[in-house]
N, C-alpha and C positions, 0 to 999 in steps of 0.2 A: 883779402878782398881789393878790386879795384877799384882804382875812386870815377870809374865811367857811368855808377847805377849798380841796384843792387845783384848779389851773385847769386844764378839758376841755381839750386841743387838738383836740378830732375827731374823731379816733383810734378806732378799734377794734380790736380782734387777734381772732377768735376761731379757735381752733384746733378746727378740724373731727378725730373718732373719726375711726380706723380701718374701713372701712365689710368687711371681711371680715375675717371670726375665721376663724385655721384649723382650730380645733378642732371647733369649732360646724359649718363650710362643709368640712369636706377634700377635695371630690370639687372644689370650684372649681380644687385646687392639684395635684392626685395627674397627675401622669405630664409636665405644665409644661415642667419642665428640656428632658425630653429633646424637644420634643416644640419646644420655640425651636431649639435650638440646629438640627434639622430646617427650620422653619423659613429660621431664617437663614441657611440655605446659596442652600433655594427663595432669595430677595429678594437676595439674594448674583450670582446668574446670570441673573435679571431687569433686576438697574441694572446687571448686564457686556457682556450682547447687544447694546443699543444704542452702549458705549461698544467694544465690540471693528467694528460693524459703523461704526462713524463714523471711527476707525483703517484701516479700510482701503477704507474712500475715500477717508481724506485720500490714502493709500501711493497707491491708483491715480493720485489728478485731482497729485501732484507727477507717475509719470511722464509723465501729460499737455502735464502745462507742464515735465515737461525740470528736475523737482527742487525747483521755483520753490512751488510748492502744500504742499510739505513744509513746509513755516514755519509751515503752521495744527497743527500737532502742538504747535506749544507754548501753543496754546488746550483739548487736550485734556485737561485736567489737574485748570482749574477750570471746564471742564464737565461731565468729571463729577461731582466734586466738585458742585456746582452741581443736579446732574442728581437723586442719591443724598437728598440734602434735601430735594427736593420729592417723592420718591418717599416716601422717609416722612414729611412733613408731611402730602402728600395723602388716603394713604391709613391715617395714624392720624387724623387727621382724620375718615374718612368714615362713613358712621353705624354701619357695623361696626366701629368703632376701628381696625385690625389691619392688617396689611403682608396681601400675598397670599401672602407665602409663612404665614405663620399665620394668614388665611382659610381653607389647606389641610388646617393642623395641627387646627381647631378652637379656637384659644387667642386670644383677646385683650386692651389691654391698655386700662387704664381707670387715675382718679387711686387716688388712696391711701384718698380719701375717699367714692370711689364714682362720678365723672361719667364718661363717655366723656370720650378724649382731645380731641384738638386741631389744630390745621397747628402751630402754634408751636409746642408739647406736641411733637410728633412729632417737629418740625425740632430741637427742644433736646436728645432723646432722643437720637437719632443723631446728634448732635456733640457728647453727654458720653461715651457708648461708644463713636466711639473716639478721643476724647482718654484719658479712660482707658486701653483698653488700648493703649495707644498708648506712656504714660508710666509707666502702671505696671503694664507685661508682660497677660498673659492669666489669671496665675495671677488678680489678681485676682477670674474668675470663679467662682471656690471661696466668694465671700464668698455666694453662695445658699445653699452645704450647709449652710451652719450658722445658720439664718434662717427658722423656720418659715412664713411666707410666699414663699418661693424668690425675692426679690428680691435682684437682682441691686447692685452696686455705684450705676451709673449710676444703676437706678433708684431708690436711697433718695438719690441727689442730685438728682433732680429729680421724683420725688417720683408712681412709678410704682407700678403693678403689673400681671404678668402674669397672667390666671388663663384657666377653662377657659371656652371661651365656655356663657351656658344651653342651649345641647341637648344641649353635650356634659355637662354639670353634669348635664343633666338624667336621662340616661342611664347617669351612675356614678351619679346616688341611686338606680335601678333599677334593678340589679345586685346580681346577689344577695352577701354578702358572701364 
């Protein structure tokens, strides 16, 4: 170490400010929780349909093969998990930065500093959601009722925020109060 001062290691940590102010931009957060619940149900249906088709196919295949095809049922759970992670990663990583259910409800996911979501963030967000709800009970969803940005626990863990998309926010801005 030199005697002239502290040694720099080449790493700088820059903390970015929150991009969305719930007081200045209240239209971004208006009705998001209810729309998010409906979007979740839509997404679960979209994820479940291919899994159900696969289960029916394995059942019929098992009948045709006199029970040997039913061994494939052990692949169904891992395939369902992979399918769900890919679904969330690909849809959050799309230009809309939202799942199909979220697009139907006119909401989108952003990082807390305003950048659009990407594949890995979407996949990690889904995993964080399922782990927090599985281990901490669904009561952790009540966190959103006690913060201005309506963020859930898994949103805080992965650094995301769900807001109304631009078209809906503009419509809410123009609407008479």
